[in-house]
N, C-alpha and C positions, 0 to 999 in steps of 0.2 A: 860748305864749300862746293862751288860748281865744278863738276868734272866733265869737261868738254871732250875728253878723250873716249868717254863711253856713251856720247850722244848717239841715239838710235833713230835715224830719220825715217825709218820704215813704220815707226809708231805714230808718225804725223799724218793727219788727214789732208793731204796735198790737193788743191784745187787749181783749175787753170785761170789765168789772169785774162780776161777779155781784152782783145786789141781794139783799135779804132774801127775795124770792121765787124766787131762783135765776135769773131772767131778766136779761139785760144791763141795767145801769144807764144811764139816759138821760144824755147830754151828758158822758160821761167814757169815756176809754180809757186803757189802761196798757200799760207794757212793763217787766217786771221785769228789772233789770239784774244783780242779785246778791243772793244769799242767803247770808250768813255764819253758818253754825252755831255757830262758836266765839264770836263777839262778840254774836251775836243781833241783827244789823243787816240790814235789808232796804233796798236801794237800788232805787228805781223812778222811771221817767219817767211822769207823768200828762199826759194831754192833756184840757183842758176846753173845751167848745164856746164859741164867740164869743156874747156877749149872752145866755147861759144860766147857770143855777145847778144845781149837783149837789145831791144829797141833803144834808139837815141832818145834821150829824155833830159829834162832839166828840173831840179828840185826848186820849188817856188814857196817853200816854207821851211821853218827849222825842222830838224830831225837828228836822230842818233842811230848809230848802227854798232852791232857787236857781232863779229864773225864767230859763228858757233862751230863750224865744221869746214874744213877745206881752206881755200885761199881765194879771197875776193880780188878780183882784178878790175880796175877802173881805166877806161880808155878815153882819150880826147877824141873830138869829131874827126880828125885826120887818121885816126886808128893807133896813134902813139900811146904806148903804155904810159899811164900816169902814176899809178899807185897800186901797191900790193898790200893787202891786209890779211895776214894769216890768222887761223883760229886764235882766239883770245884777245883780239884787238877791238878796242872800243874807239869810236870816233863821234864827235858831236859836229854836225853840219849846219850850214846855214844856205839860203837860196844861192845858187851859183851858176856856173857854166854848164853848158850842154855836154853830155858825156854818155858812154854806155858802159856796162858792167858784164862781168862773167865769171865763170869758175876757172881755176887753174887746171892742174892735170886731173882733178876730180870735181865732181859736183861741189858747189859751196852752199852752205846754209847760213844765212844772215838775219839776224833779229834786227827790224827797223822799228823805231818808235817815231811815228809821224806826228808832227804838232802844228796844224794849220792854224792861220789867224783867226779864221771863222768857220762856220759850217760850209759855206759856198765858195770861199777862196780855194784856188787850186793848191793841192799838195805837191803835184808834179804835172808837167806837160810832156806829152809824147811829140816827137818831132819827126818830120820826114827828111828826105835827102837834102832838101833846100833849107833845112832848119826852120821850117814853118810848123806851127803847132797844129797837130791832127786830132789830139784828144786831150782833155784835161781830166784829172782825177782830184775830186774834193773829198772832204770828210763825209758829206752826205752820199757821195757815190760809193765810198768804201763801206759805209754803213748799210747801204742798200745791198751791196754785193754780199756782205756778211749775212744779212737776213735771208737773201736768196739762198746761200749755201747752208744755212742753219735749218732750212725747211726740207 
């Protein structure tokens, strides 16, 4: 049985997520758990800062999430709170609308299983203030990032 109440995020090797400019993205850290070359699935833990929002983005492939610790908050492009997912909540998602995410009153840790259609199709797109794509992340991009962080 999974005991999410005793999850210790200090035991995770958190790494920065490079943004469109190559610099670490604010308010987010990640730990790539597994890259499955055969199934083209990437399993990642993301940590979003409390009371902050990460970059605007859009999922462009299927994914699932499980909130491990804290409370995941999802916001629409106009800043309106769309969804709150406390620890223990699972959600299967499909490509959809632009949004941003962040933690509630404490940092949130969320497990993401990312399932792109191919190695090169984007998993998600980072958007600017005009909702234009500034960066895409594909299976191959995350695989390369994992290899970089593993060395």
